[in-house]
N, C-alpha and C positions, 0 to 999 in steps of 0.2 A: 286348504292347501294350495289350490291354484292361485289364489290372491297373494299368499305369502311368497310363492315363487315369482310372481309378476313383480312384487314390491322389491324383492332381492335383485332382479334384473334391472329395474329402474335405478336403484341405488348404485349398483356396480357400473352401469352404463354412465350415469351422471357423474360419477367420480372420475371415469375415464375421460369424458368430455371436459370436465373441469381441469384435469391435469393437462390435457392438450391444449386448452385455452391459456393456461398459465405458461405453458412452454411457448405458445405463439406470442402472447403478450410480452414475454421476456425477450424474445428474439426481436420483436418489433421495437422495443425500447432500446435495445443494443443497436439496432440498425438506425434508429433516430439519433442516438448520441453520436454514432460514427459518421452518419450522413452530415450532421451539423458541423462536425469537426473536419469534415471532408477527408476522413481517414480511410483512404482507399484500400490499403492493405487489410485493415480490420473488416471492412465490408466484404472484401474478396474472400477472406477466411470464413464468413458466415455462409458461403455458397457450397453446395455440394460439389464434388469432384467433376460431375458431368456439367453443371453450370459454369464452373470455372474454365473448363475446356471450351465450352460454347461461347462464353462471353469474353474470355481473356482479361487479364488485369487491365490492359489498355482500354478495353471496351467498358469495363466497370468504371474507370476513371472518366471516360467521356460521358457515361450515363450519369454519374453522380455530379460531375461539374456542370453539365448541361442542365440538369434538374435544378440544382442549387442556384444557378444563375437565373433560370426562367421562373422559379417558384419561390425562391428564398429558403429560409430555414424551416425545418420541419418542427412545427410548434406543438402539436398534440394529435393523438389518434384515439378514435372511438370505435369499439367493436360493433359491427352491424350484424354478421351472421356467419355461420359456418355451413358449407354445403359441398358435399362430395370431396371432402378433404381440402377445401380451399377456404380460408378465413378471409373475411372482407372487413375492412375498416375505413371509416372516414378519416382522412388525413388532412389536417389543417397546416398549410404552409403560410408563410408571411403574405403571400399574394393571392392565394386561392386555396379552395378545398377540393381534394380529389378522393376517389375510392382507390384503396390499395388492396389488391388480391395477392394473397401470400399462401404458398404451399411449402410445407416442411417434410423433410423425409424422417425416417424413424429416429435418426440421431439428432434431430432438431436443427438440421442445416437447410438452408433455403434452396428449394428445388425449382421454384417458380415465383417470380414477383412481377407485378405490373401495376401501373398507375393509369387510371382513366377518369374522364369526367364523370361527375355523379348524375 
């Protein structure tokens, strides 16, 4: 009986994790498309209200344009791991590869995003 309960917990947990990963992958792909198109409004709309207040649309514009100029287009991303609600991806740009750390809220909006050297 203990084993059946343990197996049920494992299956229910893995489906939740898979669902979260699917949401993160979808948001990452949307971010990639809008980043490459330099669609500031669409990227801004991906952010939570708190992030929008913190960064402002002008801040998002500077961030996106600066990254695009410095790194080039975002070509591909590969999932690395999920730890404490933060999903990490290797992100390949035209000019280099960085690690993107991404956190979403319950509604699938970006509450934190950062790029750093791997």
